[in-house]
C-alpha positions as a Markdown table, in Angstrom:
| # | Residue | x | y | z |
|---|---|---|---|---|
| 1 | Met | 0.0 | -0.1 | 0.2 |
| 2 | Thr | 1.4 | 3.5 | -1.0 |
| 3 | Asp | 1.3 | 6.3 | 1.7 |
| 4 | Arg | -0.3 | 8.8 | 0.1 |
| 5 | Ser | -1.1 | 11.6 | 2.6 |
| 6 | Thr | -2.5 | 15.2 | 2.5 |
| 7 | Pro | 0.0 | 17.5 | 0.0 |
| 8 | Phe | 2.0 | 20.0 | 2.1 |
| 9 | Cys | 2.5 | 23.1 | 0.6 |
| 10 | Gly | -0.1 | 25.4 | -0.7 |
| 11 | Ala | -2.2 | 23.4 | 0.5 |
| 12 | Gly | -2.0 | 23.8 | 4.3 |
| 13 | Leu | 1.4 | 22.6 | 6.0 |
| 14 | Phe | 1.6 | 19.7 | 7.4 |
| 15 | Met | 0.8 | 20.4 | 11.6 |
| 16 | Gly | 3.0 | 17.9 | 13.8 |
| 17 | Gln | 6.7 | 17.7 | 14.9 |
| 18 | Arg | 8.8 | 20.2 | 13.6 |
| 19 | Asp | 10.1 | 18.8 | 10.2 |
| 20 | Arg | 13.1 | 20.9 | 8.5 |
| 21 | Ile | 12.8 | 19.4 | 5.0 |
| 22 | Leu | 9.7 | 20.7 | 4.9 |
| 23 | Glu | 10.4 | 24.1 | 5.9 |
| 24 | Gly | 13.2 | 23.8 | 3.5 |
| 25 | Leu | 10.5 | 23.3 | 0.8 |
| 26 | Glu | 8.0 | 26.0 | 1.4 |
| 27 | Thr | 10.0 | 28.8 | -0.5 |
| 28 | Leu | 10.1 | 26.2 | -4.2 |
| 29 | Cys | 6.9 | 25.9 | -3.1 |
| 30 | Gln | 5.4 | 28.5 | -3.6 |
| 31 | Ala | 7.5 | 30.0 | -6.1 |
| 32 | His | 6.7 | 26.9 | -8.8 |
| 33 | Asp | 3.5 | 25.8 | -7.7 |
| 34 | Val | 4.4 | 23.0 | -6.2 |
| 35 | Val | 3.4 | 20.1 | -3.8 |
| 36 | Val | 5.2 | 18.1 | -1.5 |
| 37 | Glu | 3.8 | 14.4 | -0.4 |
| 38 | Lys | 5.2 | 12.5 | 2.2 |
| 39 | Arg | 5.3 | 9.0 | 0.2 |
| 40 | Gly | 7.2 | 6.4 | 2.1 |
| 41 | Arg | 11.1 | 7.4 | 3.2 |
| 42 | Gly | 10.8 | 10.7 | 1.3 |
| 43 | Tyr | 9.0 | 13.4 | 0.0 |
| 44 | Ser | 8.1 | 13.9 | -3.7 |
| 45 | Leu | 7.7 | 17.1 | -5.3 |
| 46 | Leu | 4.7 | 17.6 | -7.4 |
| 47 | Ser | 3.3 | 20.4 | -9.8 |
| 48 | Arg | 0.0 | 21.2 | -8.4 |
| 49 | Arg | -1.8 | 21.9 | -12.1 |
| 50 | Thr | -1.0 | 18.9 | -13.8 |
| 51 | Gly | 0.2 | 16.2 | -11.1 |
| 52 | Ala | 3.6 | 15.5 | -12.8 |
| 53 | Pro | 6.5 | 14.4 | -10.9 |
| 54 | Val | 8.7 | 17.2 | -10.3 |
| 55 | Ala | 12.0 | 15.6 | -7.6 |
| 56 | Arg | 12.1 | 13.4 | -4.6 |
| 57 | Leu | 13.8 | 13.9 | -1.7 |
| 58 | Arg | 15.5 | 11.2 | -0.1 |
| 59 | Pro | 16.8 | 12.0 | 3.9 |
| 60 | Thr | 20.1 | 10.6 | 4.3 |
| 61 | Asp | 22.4 | 9.2 | 7.6 |
| 62 | Asp | 23.6 | 12.8 | 7.4 |
| 63 | Pro | 20.2 | 14.9 | 8.9 |
| 64 | Glu | 21.9 | 17.9 | 7.3 |
| 65 | Lys | 21.9 | 16.2 | 4.0 |
| 66 | Val | 18.8 | 14.9 | 1.0 |
| 67 | Gln | 19.5 | 12.9 | -1.6 |
| 68 | Val | 18.0 | 14.5 | -4.6 |
| 69 | Leu | 16.0 | 12.1 | -7.5 |
| 70 | Trp | 14.8 | 13.7 | -10.7 |
| 71 | Trp | 11.5 | 12.0 | -12.7 |
| 72 | Asn | 13.0 | 10.0 | -15.9 |
| 73 | Gly | 9.2 | 9.3 | -17.1 |
| 74 | Glu | 9.1 | 5.9 | -15.6 |
| 75 | Arg | 10.8 | 5.9 | -12.3 |
| 76 | Trp | 13.3 | 8.6 | -9.5 |
| 77 | Lys | 16.8 | 8.1 | -10.6 |
| 78 | Asp | 19.3 | 9.8 | -9.9 |
| 79 | Pro | 19.9 | 13.3 | -11.4 |
| 80 | Gly | 22.9 | 13.2 | -14.0 |
| 81 | Pro | 25.6 | 10.6 | -14.3 |
| 82 | Phe | 27.9 | 10.6 | -11.3 |
| 83 | Gly | 25.4 | 8.8 | -9.0 |
| 84 | Arg | 24.4 | 9.6 | -5.9 |
| 85 | Leu | 23.8 | 13.0 | -5.3 |
| 86 | Thr | 23.6 | 14.4 | -1.7 |
| 87 | Met | 23.8 | 18.2 | -0.5 |
| 88 | Pro | 21.7 | 20.5 | 2.1 |
| 89 | Val | 18.0 | 21.2 | 1.6 |
| 90 | Asp | 18.6 | 24.6 | 0.6 |
| 91 | Gln | 21.3 | 23.7 | -2.3 |
| 92 | Ala | 18.6 | 21.5 | -3.1 |
| 93 | Val | 15.6 | 23.3 | -3.7 |
| 94 | Glu | 17.8 | 25.8 | -5.8 |
| 95 | Tyr | 19.1 | 23.2 | -8.0 |
| 96 | Ile | 15.6 | 21.8 | -8.4 |
| 97 | Ala | 14.7 | 25.2 | -9.1 |
| 98 | Ser | 17.3 | 26.1 | -11.2 |
| 99 | Glu | 17.7 | 22.8 | -13.2 |
| 100 | Pro | 15.6 | 22.9 | -16.3 |
| 101 | Ala | 15.4 | 19.1 | -16.5 |
| 102 | Phe | 13.4 | 18.6 | -13.5 |
| 103 | Trp | 11.0 | 20.1 | -14.9 |
| 104 | Ile | 10.8 | 18.4 | -18.7 |
| 105 | His | 7.5 | 16.7 | -17.2 |
| 106 | Val | 5.7 | 19.2 | -15.8 |
């Protein structure tokens, strides 16, 4: 069974314990009309308009960093040819916002 909870960002923030990843995504949600759904072990960013996947963030063992994935039309993959990409949430937000590959399916 898929863990599909209520979208965050723009549809009302999740009211529960403090979530640093969600807090970091708020700016991206507002600027790019994106909603975030917490699914399984990560956060899926979806276009509010089309519902198309934009990006996925997974927490890492380092609480300050997330793994960044992009939707290739069939599944979540690393966004480049060099393997797993991990970075702080604020850098991940900037990367997703500025990298056209994340927005091709939107």
